[in-house]
N, CA, C and O of each residue as an XYZ file, in Angstrom:
288
protein
N     -12.331    -13.851      9.769
C     -11.128    -14.185      9.026
C      -9.942    -13.475      9.671
O      -9.995    -12.270      9.920
N      -8.897    -14.204      9.936
C      -7.703    -13.652     10.560
C      -6.860    -12.929      9.510
O      -6.628    -13.450      8.419
N      -6.409    -11.733      9.850
C      -5.588    -10.954      8.928
C      -4.146    -11.408      9.054
O      -3.637    -11.587     10.161
N      -3.486    -11.594      7.911
C      -2.079    -11.984      7.947
C      -1.192    -10.746      8.113
O      -1.652     -9.613      7.978
N       0.082    -10.989      8.409
C       1.016     -9.901      8.688
C       1.153     -8.950      7.503
O       1.254     -7.738      7.695
N       1.159     -9.487      6.272
C       1.316     -8.612      5.108
C       0.127     -7.661      4.982
O       0.294     -6.491      4.638
N      -1.072     -8.171      5.263
C      -2.248     -7.318      5.170
C      -2.182     -6.232      6.240
O      -2.486     -5.069      5.973
N      -1.784     -6.619      7.455
C      -1.634     -5.630      8.510
C      -0.570     -4.612      8.143
O      -0.754     -3.416      8.366
N       0.547     -5.074      7.581
C       1.599     -4.158      7.163
C       1.079     -3.178      6.116
O       1.385     -1.987      6.174
N       0.299     -3.672      5.161
C      -0.248     -2.810      4.129
C      -1.142     -1.750      4.758
O      -1.012     -0.559      4.473
N      -2.044     -2.196      5.610
C      -2.979     -1.262      6.228
C      -2.252     -0.259      7.119
O      -2.609      0.919      7.152
N      -1.242     -0.721      7.834
C      -0.450      0.169      8.676
C       0.309      1.179      7.820
O       0.336      2.369      8.135
N       0.924      0.705      6.740
C       1.658      1.601      5.835
C       0.725      2.637      5.225
O       1.071      3.814      5.128
N      -0.451      2.196      4.817
C      -1.415      3.116      4.214
C      -1.864      4.168      5.223
O      -2.003      5.342      4.883
N      -2.089      3.745      6.455
C      -2.484      4.677      7.511
C      -1.378      5.700      7.767
O      -1.650      6.892      7.905
N      -0.139      5.234      7.828
C       0.991      6.148      8.025
C       1.122      7.116      6.854
O       1.413      8.296      7.045
N       0.908      6.613      5.648
C       0.997      7.460      4.462
C      -0.079      8.543      4.498
O       0.184      9.699      4.167
N      -1.282      8.166      4.898
C      -2.360      9.147      4.999
C      -2.030     10.215      6.039
O      -2.326     11.393      5.836
N      -1.422      9.810      7.144
C      -1.034     10.776      8.182
C       0.033     11.730      7.657
O      -0.002     12.925      7.950
N       0.975     11.208      6.888
C       2.032     12.047      6.305
C       1.436     13.056      5.337
O       1.802     14.231      5.349
N       0.518     12.595      4.501
C      -0.119     13.496      3.538
C      -0.842     14.625      4.276
O      -0.764     15.787      3.877
N      -1.541     14.273      5.348
C      -2.253     15.302      6.118
C      -1.281     16.324      6.699
O      -1.553     17.524      6.673
N      -0.162     15.859      7.218
C       0.840     16.791      7.771
C       1.411     17.689      6.682
O       1.584     18.891      6.881
N       1.704     17.091      5.523
C       2.259     17.882      4.423
C       1.244     18.914      3.936
O       1.610     20.046      3.619
N      -0.006     18.532      3.878
C      -1.044     19.446      3.396
C      -1.349     20.562      4.393
O      -1.893     21.602      4.021
N      -0.999     20.343      5.653
C      -1.282     21.364      6.672
C      -0.473     22.638      6.436
O      -0.899     23.731      6.808
N       0.700     22.487      5.812
C       1.551     23.637      5.550
C       2.242     24.191      6.787
O       2.782     25.297      6.758
N       2.226     23.427      7.872
C       2.800     23.910      9.127
C       4.185     23.340      9.411
O       4.686     23.473     10.527
N       4.801     22.719      8.436
C       6.105     22.082      8.632
C       7.223     22.987      8.123
O       7.044     23.774      7.193
N       8.358     22.851      8.752
C       9.548     23.500      8.220
C       9.972     22.728      6.983
O       9.616     21.562      6.817
N      10.722     23.371      6.128
C      11.118     22.772      4.856
C      11.797     21.421      5.045
O      11.430     20.449      4.384
N      12.770     21.348      5.929
C      13.496     20.092      6.145
C      12.577     18.994      6.665
O      12.712     17.834      6.276
N      11.648     19.355      7.540
C      10.690     18.364      8.050
C       9.810     17.855      6.912
O       9.542     16.658      6.804
N       9.372     18.768      6.079
C       8.515     18.399      4.957
C       9.219     17.478      3.982
O       8.638     16.506      3.500
N      10.463     17.786      3.697
C      11.234     16.945      2.773
C      11.429     15.547      3.372
O      11.304     14.543      2.671
N      11.736     15.492      4.663
C      11.917     14.204      5.328
C      10.644     13.380      5.318
O      10.678     12.176      5.065
N       9.522     14.028      5.595
C       8.241     13.324      5.559
C       7.889     12.884      4.142
O       7.363     11.791      3.927
N       8.186     13.750      3.187
C       7.917     13.395      1.795
C       8.706     12.144      1.401
O       8.173     11.245      0.750
N       9.964     12.094      1.797
C      10.804     10.943      1.496
C      10.225      9.675      2.142
O      10.162      8.620      1.510
N       9.813      9.793      3.378
C       9.201      8.653      4.068
C       7.910      8.231      3.367
O       7.625      7.041      3.231
N       7.140      9.213      2.926
C       5.896      8.925      2.215
C       6.132      8.191      0.908
O       5.374      7.287      0.555
N       7.177      8.571      0.188
C       7.512      7.894     -1.069
C       7.834      6.421     -0.806
O       7.400      5.546     -1.555
N       8.591      6.153      0.253
C       8.930      4.769      0.588
C       7.681      3.966      0.947
O       7.522      2.825      0.515
N       6.801      4.569      1.736
C       5.553      3.887      2.097
C       4.691      3.634      0.861
O       4.104      2.563      0.709
N       4.623      4.635     -0.021
C       3.860      4.491     -1.265
C       4.397      3.329     -2.095
O       3.624      2.536     -2.631
N       5.715      3.228     -2.199
C       6.323      2.152     -2.978
C       6.006      0.793     -2.367
O       5.735     -0.165     -3.091
N       6.037      0.704     -1.041
C       5.709     -0.555     -0.377
C       4.249     -0.925     -0.623
O       3.938     -2.089     -0.876
N       3.360      0.053     -0.551
C       1.939     -0.202     -0.797
C       1.709     -0.649     -2.238
O       0.964     -1.597     -2.483
N       2.342      0.026     -3.184
C       2.189     -0.335     -4.605
C       2.693     -1.755     -4.857
O       2.085     -2.516     -5.609
N       3.811     -2.101     -4.220
C       4.366     -3.441     -4.384
C       3.368     -4.485     -3.886
O       3.108     -5.482     -4.560
N       2.818     -4.244     -2.709
C       1.859     -5.201     -2.136
C       0.604     -5.284     -2.990
O       0.074     -6.376     -3.199
N       0.125     -4.165     -3.480
C      -1.049     -4.186     -4.353
C      -0.766     -4.948     -5.636
O      -1.638     -5.653     -6.144
N       0.434     -4.815     -6.161
C       0.819     -5.579     -7.357
C       0.805     -7.073     -7.085
O       0.365     -7.862     -7.921
N       1.291     -7.457     -5.908
C       1.281     -8.879     -5.540
C      -0.149     -9.398     -5.427
O      -0.454    -10.505     -5.870
N      -1.016     -8.592     -4.835
C      -2.414     -8.987     -4.683
C      -3.089     -9.079     -6.046
O      -3.849    -10.012     -6.303
N      -2.817     -8.124     -6.912
C      -3.400     -8.136     -8.253
C      -2.977     -9.399     -9.007
O      -3.791    -10.028     -9.683
N      -1.706     -9.761     -8.884
C      -1.204    -10.969     -9.545
C      -1.910    -12.206     -9.001
O      -2.280    -13.098     -9.765
N      -2.096    -12.264     -7.699
C      -2.762    -13.408     -7.087
C      -4.216    -13.510     -7.555
O      -4.699    -14.602     -7.855
N      -4.903    -12.382     -7.617
C      -6.294    -12.380     -8.077
C      -6.374    -12.827     -9.529
O      -7.271    -13.584     -9.900
N      -5.443    -12.362    -10.351
C      -5.417    -12.775    -11.759
C      -5.232    -14.281    -11.876
O      -5.912    -14.937    -12.665
N      -4.311    -14.826    -11.089
C      -4.077    -16.273    -11.109
C      -5.310    -17.036    -10.645
O      -5.660    -18.062    -11.228
N      -5.968    -16.549     -9.606
C      -7.180    -17.210     -9.118
C      -8.274    -17.188    -10.179
O      -8.972    -18.182    -10.382
N      -8.419    -16.059    -10.850
C      -9.425    -15.959    -11.911
C      -9.102    -16.889    -13.072
O      -9.997    -17.507    -13.648
N      -7.820    -16.985    -13.414
C      -7.430    -17.894    -14.499
C      -7.725    -19.329    -14.096
O      -8.208    -20.111    -14.916
N      -7.445    -19.689    -12.857
C      -7.736    -21.052    -12.388
C      -9.237    -21.298    -12.392
O      -9.682    -22.399    -12.715
N     -10.018    -20.294    -12.041
C     -11.458    -20.421    -12.045
C     -11.957    -20.654    -13.472
O     -12.800    -21.520    -13.705
N     -11.435    -19.883    -14.417
C     -11.821    -20.049    -15.822
C     -11.460    -21.438    -16.341
O     -12.239    -22.056    -17.066
N     -10.278    -21.926    -15.967
C      -9.841    -23.251    -16.405
C     -10.738    -24.332    -15.820
O     -11.067    -25.298    -16.508
N     -11.129    -24.186    -14.586
C     -11.958    -25.189    -13.927
C     -13.381    -25.213    -14.460
O     -14.049    -26.243    -14.380
N     -13.853    -24.107    -14.998
C     -15.203    -24.059    -15.561
C     -15.320    -24.925    -16.801
O     -16.397    -25.447    -17.092
N     -14.245    -25.083    -17.522
C     -14.304    -25.817    -18.775
C     -13.854    -27.265    -18.632
O     -13.846    -27.995    -19.623
N     -13.486    -27.699    -17.457
C     -13.056    -29.084    -17.217
C     -14.204    -29.926    -16.733
O     -14.031    -31.118    -16.479
C-alpha cells in the first residue's frame, strides 16, 4: 500500500517530536535552546493531534457507513 503525503507528514512530524523530546530530556541544552525546541515541539504536537482527529473522524464515518450497510 502506497503511503500518502499526509501519512508521511504525520510520521515525519512524530519522529521529529520524539527527537525533540529526547533532546529536552537530556538536560544538555541551554535555556534558550530548550525553549525554542519546546515551542517547535508544541507546534508538531498540534499538527499530529489535528491529523489524528481527522483520521478518527474518517474511521467513525466508515464505521457508521458499515453499520448502515449491514441493515440494508
